[in-house]
N, C-alpha and C positions, 0 to 999 in steps of 0.2 A: 882573461876578462873578469877575473874575480874581484878586482879592486873597485869596480863601480858599484856604489850603493846609493840608491835614490833617497837622499836624506831629507830633501824638502818635504816629502810626503809625511814622514813621521813627525817632524817638528811642528808642522802646521796642525797636525792631528791633536797635539796636546795644547797648542796655543789657543784653540777656539773657545770663546765664551767662558762661562761657568767659573773659571779659576779666580777671577777678580784680582789677580796679581798677588794673592795672599800666600798660596802654597808655593814653596820654592821649586818643587820638583815632582816628578812622577812618584818618587819614593814617599814624599809627604802625603800624596793622594792615597797611596797604597796603605800607609799607616792609618790614615783616616778611615779607610774602609775596614781595617781590622778592628779599630776601636768601635766603629759602628756595629760590627758583628758581635762584639762583646755586649753592647747595650741591647741588641736585639735578642740575643740568646745567652744571658749570663750563665745559664746552667751548663753551657758547653765549655766553660773555662774553669780552671782551678783559680781560686782567689788566694794568692799567697801573701797578701799584704800583712795580715796579722802574724803569720807564722815565719816570715823570712828572717833568717839570721844574718845573711850576707847582703849588704846594701846593693851589691851588683846583681843579685838574683832578680829574675823578672817578677813584676807585681801580679801579672796574670799569665796563665799558660793554657793554650787550647788543649783540651783532653785528647782530641783525635790527632791533630796535626803537629802538636808540640810548639805551635807558634807562640812566641813570647812577646809580652808588652810591658813597657816600663813607663810609669806615670811621669818620671823625671826626665825622660829622654827629650832631646832638643827637637825631635820630630813630632812629639806628642801635640796634637791640636789643642788650642786654648780652651775649647769647650769641654774637654775631658774631665777636668777637675770638678766643675759644677755638676756635670752629669753623674759623676761618681757619687757625689753627695746625695743626689736624688735617688740614685740606685740603692744606696745604703739605707736611706730613709724608707724607701718603698719595700726593701727586702724585709724590714722588720714589721711593717704594718700590713703589707700587701694581703696576705692570706686572710687575716682576720677581717680587714675592711671589705674584702670581696664578699664574704659570706654574711657578716653581722649587720653592717649598716647600709650597704647598698648604694650609698651616695656616689661612690666612684663609678660603679658600673652604669648608673643611670645616664651619665653624660659621656658614655663611650670611652671610658678609660682615660679621661682627661683631654680628649680632643677638643673640648669646648674652650680650653684656655689657650688657644693658639696665638694670642696676641704676642706672647713672649718669644715665639719661634721666628727667627729672622728669614725663613724661607718658606 
C-alpha cells in the first residue's frame, strides 16, 4: 500500500492565491524567502561581492547555515537588484543619518513612502 500518495492535496496547497503566476515553482518561493532574510538581517550574511575571485562563488553566504545566494541566478527574484542598491546606499549612510539628522527616524524608518511598494 506504499504506492498511494494523495497528490491532489499538496498541489492545490501551492496553487492557492498569492502566487500571481509569476513564480515558477516552490523553489522560486524558497529563494525569494532567502533573499528576504538577507534584506531583513544583512548582518547574518557574509557579503562576498567585492571579494569574490571566482564568478561561480556565491555573492552572499549565511554565517550560520552556509546558505548561498547568487545575484545572477535564474531563480533570483527581479526585485533583488534594486533592493541591493538601496541596501548598499543605506549601509553607507545608515548609522550617521540615524544619529545626526533624525529625519529618517521621524517617519518610522521610511514607512511613510509606501506608495512605491506594490503590496
